[in-house]
C-alpha positions as CSV (number, residue, x, y, z in Angstrom):
1,M,0.1,0.0,0.0
2,W,1.0,3.8,-0.7
3,R,0.1,7.1,0.4
4,A,-0.7,10.0,-1.8
5,G,-1.9,13.0,-0.7
6,R,-5.2,11.9,0.9
7,I,-5.7,8.8,-1.1
8,C,-4.6,5.6,-0.2
9,C,-4.3,3.0,-3.4
10,C,-4.0,-0.9,-2.6
11,A,-3.9,-3.6,-5.3
12,S,-7.0,-6.3,-5.1
13,P,-6.3,-10.0,-5.3
14,H,-7.1,-9.7,-9.0
15,G,-4.8,-6.8,-10.0
16,V,-7.4,-4.3,-9.8
17,L,-6.3,-0.9,-8.7
18,R,-8.9,0.2,-4.8
19,V,-8.9,3.8,-3.7
20,A,-9.6,4.0,-0.3
21,R,-10.5,7.3,0.8
22,R,-9.5,8.7,4.2
23,K,-12.0,8.4,7.2
24,I,-13.0,11.2,8.7
25,C,-15.8,11.7,11.1
26,V,-17.9,14.9,12.1
27,V,-19.3,15.0,15.6
28,A,-22.3,17.9,16.7
29,A,-25.0,18.3,19.4
30,S,-27.8,19.0,17.3
31,E,-29.2,19.0,13.6
32,I,-29.2,22.2,14.0
33,T,-25.9,23.2,13.9
34,I,-24.9,20.8,11.3
35,R,-27.7,22.5,8.4
36,A,-26.9,26.2,9.4
37,F,-23.0,26.0,9.5
38,L,-21.9,23.1,8.4
39,A,-23.7,21.7,5.8
40,G,-21.4,23.3,2.5
41,H,-18.5,22.4,4.6
42,L,-19.4,18.8,4.6
43,R,-20.7,18.8,0.9
44,A,-17.4,19.9,-0.5
45,L,-15.4,17.8,2.7
46,S,-17.5,14.6,1.0
47,R,-15.9,14.6,-2.7
48,R,-12.6,14.6,-1.4
49,Y,-12.9,12.2,2.2
50,D,-15.2,9.5,3.0
51,V,-17.3,11.6,6.0
52,S,-19.4,10.2,8.7
53,V,-21.2,12.4,10.8
54,V,-22.4,11.9,14.3
55,V,-25.3,13.8,15.5
56,N,-28.3,13.9,17.9
57,A,-30.7,12.9,15.1
58,E,-34.1,11.1,15.4
59,N,-34.1,11.3,11.2
60,P,-31.1,10.1,9.5
61,D,-31.7,11.5,6.1
62,F,-32.0,15.1,7.4
63,L,-29.2,16.1,4.9
64,A,-31.2,14.2,2.0
65,G,-31.5,16.5,-1.1
66,S,-29.4,19.3,0.0
67,G,-26.3,17.9,-1.6
68,V,-24.4,16.7,1.1
69,E,-23.1,12.9,0.4
70,V,-22.4,11.6,4.0
71,R,-23.0,8.9,6.9
72,V,-25.1,10.4,9.2
73,I,-25.2,8.4,12.5
74,P,-27.5,9.3,15.1
75,L,-26.1,9.2,19.0
76,A,-27.9,10.7,21.6
77,I,-25.3,13.8,22.8
78,E,-27.9,16.0,25.4
79,R,-26.8,20.1,25.4
80,R,-27.3,19.9,28.8
81,I,-25.0,18.1,31.7
82,S,-26.8,14.9,32.2
83,P,-24.1,12.6,33.7
84,L,-26.0,8.9,33.3
85,R,-26.5,10.0,29.5
86,D,-22.9,11.3,29.2
87,L,-21.3,8.8,29.9
88,A,-23.7,5.8,27.3
89,A,-22.9,8.7,24.7
90,L,-19.1,8.2,25.7
91,F,-18.9,5.0,25.6
92,A,-20.9,4.8,22.8
93,L,-18.5,6.8,20.4
94,I,-15.7,5.0,22.2
95,R,-17.2,2.1,20.3
96,L,-17.5,3.5,17.3
97,F,-14.5,5.1,16.8
98,R,-12.3,2.4,17.6
99,R,-14.7,0.6,15.5
100,E,-14.4,2.7,12.6
101,R,-10.8,4.0,12.7
102,F,-11.1,7.0,11.8
103,E,-8.2,9.4,10.7
104,L,-9.3,12.3,11.6
105,V,-12.0,13.6,14.3
106,H,-13.6,16.9,14.2
107,S,-16.4,18.0,16.6
108,V,-18.4,21.4,17.1
109,T,-20.4,23.0,20.1
110,P,-18.9,22.0,24.2
111,K,-20.7,19.0,25.0
112,A,-20.2,17.4,21.9
113,G,-16.5,18.6,21.9
114,L,-15.7,17.5,25.0
115,L,-17.3,14.1,24.3
116,A,-15.9,13.1,21.3
117,M,-12.2,14.3,22.1
118,L,-12.5,12.5,25.0
119,A,-13.5,9.0,23.1
120,A,-11.2,10.0,20.2
121,L,-8.4,10.1,22.9
122,F,-9.6,6.9,24.3
123,A,-9.6,5.4,20.9
124,R,-6.8,6.7,19.5
125,I,-7.8,8.4,16.9
126,P,-4.5,10.8,15.4
127,R,-5.8,13.7,14.7
128,R,-8.4,15.0,17.1
129,V,-9.5,19.1,16.1
130,H,-12.6,21.0,17.9
131,I,-13.8,24.5,17.2
132,F,-14.9,26.7,19.6
133,T,-17.4,28.5,18.8
134,G,-18.1,30.7,22.3
135,Q,-18.2,29.9,25.6
136,V,-21.3,29.5,27.8
137,W,-18.7,30.3,30.8
138,A,-18.2,33.6,29.6
139,T,-21.5,35.4,31.1
140,R,-21.7,33.0,34.6
141,S,-19.8,33.3,37.9
142,G,-18.9,30.7,41.1
143,A,-18.7,27.2,40.1
144,S,-20.7,27.3,37.5
145,R,-18.0,28.8,35.7
146,L,-15.4,26.6,37.4
147,L,-17.1,23.9,36.2
148,L,-17.7,24.9,32.5
149,K,-14.1,26.3,32.0
150,S,-12.3,23.1,33.5
151,M,-14.9,20.9,31.1
152,D,-13.6,23.5,28.2
153,R,-9.7,23.1,29.6
154,L,-10.2,19.3,29.4
155,L,-11.6,19.4,25.7
156,A,-8.9,21.1,24.9
157,A,-6.3,19.2,26.4
158,C,-7.5,16.5,25.1
159,A,-7.4,17.7,21.5
160,T,-4.6,17.4,18.9
161,H,-5.8,20.6,16.8
162,L,-7.9,24.0,17.9
163,L,-9.8,26.4,16.0
164,A,-11.6,29.4,16.9
165,D,-13.9,31.1,14.7
166,S,-12.5,34.5,15.8
167,G,-9.4,36.0,16.6
168,S,-10.6,37.5,19.7
169,Q,-12.1,34.8,20.9
170,R,-8.7,32.8,20.7
171,D,-7.1,35.6,22.5
172,F,-9.7,35.4,25.1
173,L,-9.4,31.5,25.6
174,V,-5.3,31.7,25.7
175,G,-5.5,34.8,28.5
176,Q,-7.8,32.7,30.5
177,G,-5.8,29.6,30.0
178,V,-8.2,27.4,28.6
179,V,-5.6,27.1,25.3
180,K,-2.3,27.0,25.4
181,E,-0.8,29.8,23.3
182,G,-0.3,28.7,19.5
183,K,-2.4,25.8,20.1
184,A,-5.5,27.3,18.4
185,K,-5.7,28.5,14.7
186,V,-8.4,31.0,13.2
187,L,-9.1,29.8,9.0
188,A,-9.6,32.6,6.5
189,Q,-10.6,35.6,8.7
190,G,-12.9,34.0,11.1
191,S,-16.8,32.6,11.3
192,I,-17.4,29.2,11.1
193,S,-19.4,29.0,8.2
194,G,-19.2,32.4,6.3
195,V,-22.2,33.9,4.1
196,D,-24.4,33.1,1.2
197,T,-23.8,35.7,-1.0
198,V,-26.3,34.2,-3.5
199,R,-28.7,34.1,-0.7
200,F,-27.9,37.2,1.9
201,H,-28.0,40.5,-0.4
202,P,-29.8,43.8,-1.0
203,D,-33.4,42.5,-2.2
204,N,-35.9,45.6,-2.6
205,K,-38.7,43.1,-3.2
206,A,-38.5,41.4,-0.2
207,R,-38.5,44.6,1.6
208,A,-41.3,46.1,0.8
209,C,-43.6,43.3,1.0
210,I,-42.0,42.8,4.7
211,R,-42.3,45.8,5.2
212,E,-46.2,45.6,3.7
213,A,-46.7,42.9,6.7
214,L,-45.4,44.6,9.0
215,D,-47.6,48.1,8.4
216,I,-43.7,49.7,8.5
217,V,-44.1,52.6,5.8
218,P,-41.1,53.1,3.5
219,Q,-39.1,55.9,4.7
220,D,-38.7,54.8,8.6
221,C,-36.0,53.6,10.2
222,V,-35.7,49.6,11.2
223,F,-33.4,48.6,13.7
224,L,-33.3,44.9,13.5
225,F,-32.8,41.5,16.6
226,L,-32.5,38.3,14.6
227,G,-31.5,34.9,17.0
228,R,-33.2,33.0,19.7
229,L,-34.9,35.7,22.5
230,N,-32.5,35.4,26.0
231,P,-31.4,37.7,28.4
232,D,-27.5,37.0,27.4
233,K,-28.4,38.0,23.5
234,G,-28.9,41.7,25.8
235,V,-32.9,42.0,24.2
236,L,-34.2,43.7,26.9
237,D,-31.2,46.5,26.8
238,L,-32.0,46.9,23.5
239,A,-35.7,47.0,24.3
240,Q,-35.4,50.0,26.4
241,A,-32.6,51.7,24.6
242,F,-35.3,52.0,21.4
243,T,-37.8,53.5,24.0
244,R,-35.6,56.5,24.0
245,L,-35.3,57.0,20.0
246,P,-37.9,59.2,18.1
247,E,-40.8,58.9,16.0
248,G,-39.8,56.9,12.7
249,C,-38.5,54.3,13.9
250,H,-39.2,50.7,14.4
251,L,-37.9,47.8,16.3
252,L,-38.2,44.6,14.7
253,F,-37.6,41.2,16.8
254,V,-37.0,37.9,14.7
255,G,-36.5,34.6,16.2
256,P,-37.9,31.8,18.7
257,D,-38.6,33.1,23.0
258,E,-36.4,30.9,25.0
259,A,-37.2,32.9,27.9
260,G,-40.7,34.6,28.1
261,M,-38.5,37.3,26.4
262,Q,-41.6,39.2,24.6
263,A,-43.7,39.5,27.6
264,R,-41.0,40.9,29.9
265,I,-40.0,43.3,26.8
266,E,-44.1,44.5,26.7
267,E,-43.9,44.9,30.3
268,M,-41.1,46.7,30.3
269,A,-41.4,49.3,27.3
270,G,-45.7,49.0,27.2
271,A,-47.8,48.3,24.3
272,H,-45.6,49.9,21.8
273,A,-46.6,50.0,18.0
274,R,-43.3,50.7,16.8
275,M,-42.3,47.2,18.5
276,H,-42.9,44.0,16.1
277,F,-42.3,40.2,16.9
278,V,-41.8,37.4,14.9
279,A,-41.0,34.1,15.9
280,Y,-40.0,32.1,13.3
281,T,-38.5,32.4,9.7
282,D,-37.0,30.4,7.1
283,N,-35.9,33.3,5.4
284,P,-33.8,35.7,7.1
285,Q,-32.5,37.1,5.0
286,Q,-36.1,39.1,3.5
287,Y,-36.2,40.7,7.4
288,M,-32.5,41.7,7.0
289,A,-33.3,42.9,3.6
290,A,-36.1,44.9,5.1
291,A,-34.5,46.7,7.9
292,D,-31.7,49.4,8.1
293,V,-29.5,48.5,11.0
294,F,-29.2,45.1,12.4
295,C,-28.5,45.5,16.7
296,L,-26.5,42.6,18.4
297,P,-25.8,44.0,21.8
298,S,-25.1,40.3,23.0
299,Y,-23.3,39.5,26.6
300,R,-21.0,36.9,24.5
301,E,-20.5,35.4,21.4
302,G,-18.2,33.8,19.1
303,F,-18.1,35.3,16.2
304,G,-21.6,37.0,15.3
305,S,-21.8,35.2,12.1
306,V,-25.4,36.9,11.9
307,I,-23.8,40.2,12.0
308,I,-22.1,39.6,8.5
309,E,-25.3,37.9,7.1
310,A,-26.8,41.4,7.7
311,A,-24.1,43.3,6.2
312,A,-24.2,41.0,2.9
313,C,-27.7,42.5,2.9
314,G,-26.3,45.9,2.7
315,I,-27.3,47.2,6.0
316,P,-24.8,47.8,9.0
317,A,-24.8,46.8,12.4
318,I,-24.2,47.9,15.9
319,G,-22.9,45.7,18.6
320,S,-21.4,45.1,22.1
321,H,-17.9,45.3,22.3
322,I,-17.2,41.9,23.5
323,Y,-14.6,39.4,22.1
324,G,-16.6,38.2,18.7
325,V,-18.6,40.2,17.8
326,S,-15.3,42.9,17.5
327,D,-14.2,40.7,14.6
328,A,-17.7,40.9,12.7
329,I,-18.1,44.8,13.5
330,E,-15.2,46.8,11.8
331,E,-15.8,49.8,13.7
332,G,-16.6,52.7,12.7
333,R,-17.0,51.7,9.2
334,S,-19.3,48.5,8.9
335,G,-21.0,49.8,12.0
336,L,-20.9,51.1,15.8
337,L,-19.6,49.2,18.8
338,F,-20.9,50.1,22.3
339,P,-20.0,49.0,26.1
340,P,-21.7,45.7,26.4
341,R,-25.1,46.3,29.0
342,D,-24.3,50.2,28.0
343,I,-28.0,50.9,27.9
344,G,-27.3,54.9,26.9
345,A,-24.4,54.1,24.6
346,L,-26.4,51.9,22.9
347,A,-29.1,54.4,22.4
348,D,-26.3,56.8,21.5
349,C,-25.3,54.2,18.4
350,M,-29.0,53.8,17.4
351,F,-30.1,57.3,17.4
352,R,-26.7,58.7,15.5
353,L,-27.8,55.7,12.6
354,F,-31.1,56.8,12.6
355,A,-30.5,60.5,12.1
356,D,-27.9,60.0,9.3
357,V,-29.1,58.3,6.6
358,S,-25.8,59.2,4.7
359,L,-24.0,57.4,7.5
360,R,-26.4,54.3,7.2
361,S,-25.8,54.4,3.7
362,V,-21.8,54.8,3.5
363,M,-21.4,51.8,6.1
364,G,-23.5,49.6,4.7
365,E,-22.4,49.7,1.5
366,Y,-18.3,49.1,3.2
367,A,-20.3,46.2,5.4
368,R,-21.4,44.5,2.1
369,E,-18.1,45.0,0.6
370,R,-16.0,43.7,3.2
371,A,-18.8,40.5,4.0
372,S,-18.5,39.8,0.2
373,R,-14.7,40.0,0.1
374,D,-13.0,38.5,3.5
375,F,-16.5,36.2,4.4
376,S,-17.9,34.3,1.6
377,S,-19.1,31.0,2.2
378,A,-16.7,29.8,-0.4
379,R,-13.5,31.5,0.9
380,V,-14.1,30.0,4.4
381,T,-14.9,26.5,2.7
382,Q,-11.6,26.2,0.7
383,A,-10.0,27.3,4.4
384,W,-11.5,24.4,5.3
385,L,-10.5,22.0,2.9
386,E,-6.6,24.0,2.9
387,Y,-6.8,22.5,6.3
388,Y,-7.7,19.2,6.0
389,D,-5.5,18.3,3.7
390,A,-2.6,19.6,5.5
391,L,-3.6,17.6,8.1
392,L,-4.0,14.6,6.4
């Protein structure tokens, strides 16, 4: 047998050359992670490698019809800490890795990462890769912070290679003693998946349609939050800041309400006629096209992919000055940054972009150019391919 690059060639008993592709495995806790962030990478990787995906999925055919030709292996990996179920998942992964003898295991999300890296170490998988996409413990304190941070330290110690989806997140992990200096890399300019600029782009038709449905006149300024409605995303701060703005502004929340946020916002701000809620959408790009400014006042983010999706639609962003978000927004050029939890500073940023239409336009155009140049999904996928080729 001889090796050339990423392909193993073996002679069969009949003298026919058989090509065996290198085996890799990607582990994640949920179908959403695979569909939303990894589908494009998996599609490209599957053309070069024998790819398996281990994921907590009830339907192993959830990728069917998407052009992603990989083997899906359902495995119950809980997002929350569940000792008995976590041990069962760990032993199942060890058995799988020993049986399949993958050359590389790549994990995404914290719980899946810890279990996969431990199992891959016990199974003696030679290349163990994890990508950090944000730290839950960054906003915690006390025993909870210590436990979750220790889990990330253990994960990092078990991995042979580490990635972070932004430079500032990598620096945060090094500064916190979770990752050793020089062990973690950032691919391309950051972002786990990049942005599909074919899907996300300015769309006047969608803009008019969404505004008409929400009874928003064309000349009004729409501030958009799109994502999970929970306290860590700073949605209460955003609602409070919005109440300080004058007529001619609207605030649109799009995303699942995970913690009764809509009721709390309405209780705090009153029944505000210029505040709108949309619980779910399969077409986030349409709401971005309908908006004028994107807002992400989050307390923690790994990168803030939704910011560059909005940028590709030609709208600037306002974000909290934290690691991850500061990579997605170029201060003063593609948007504005403010100190996290500072409601007054957030309101000032919102008023500035509301009042200066020209500034909004210039920033939006630059944001779109930057998203296409630095964060296109094609560029990020190519960086993943080159990284895998170098490892294998």
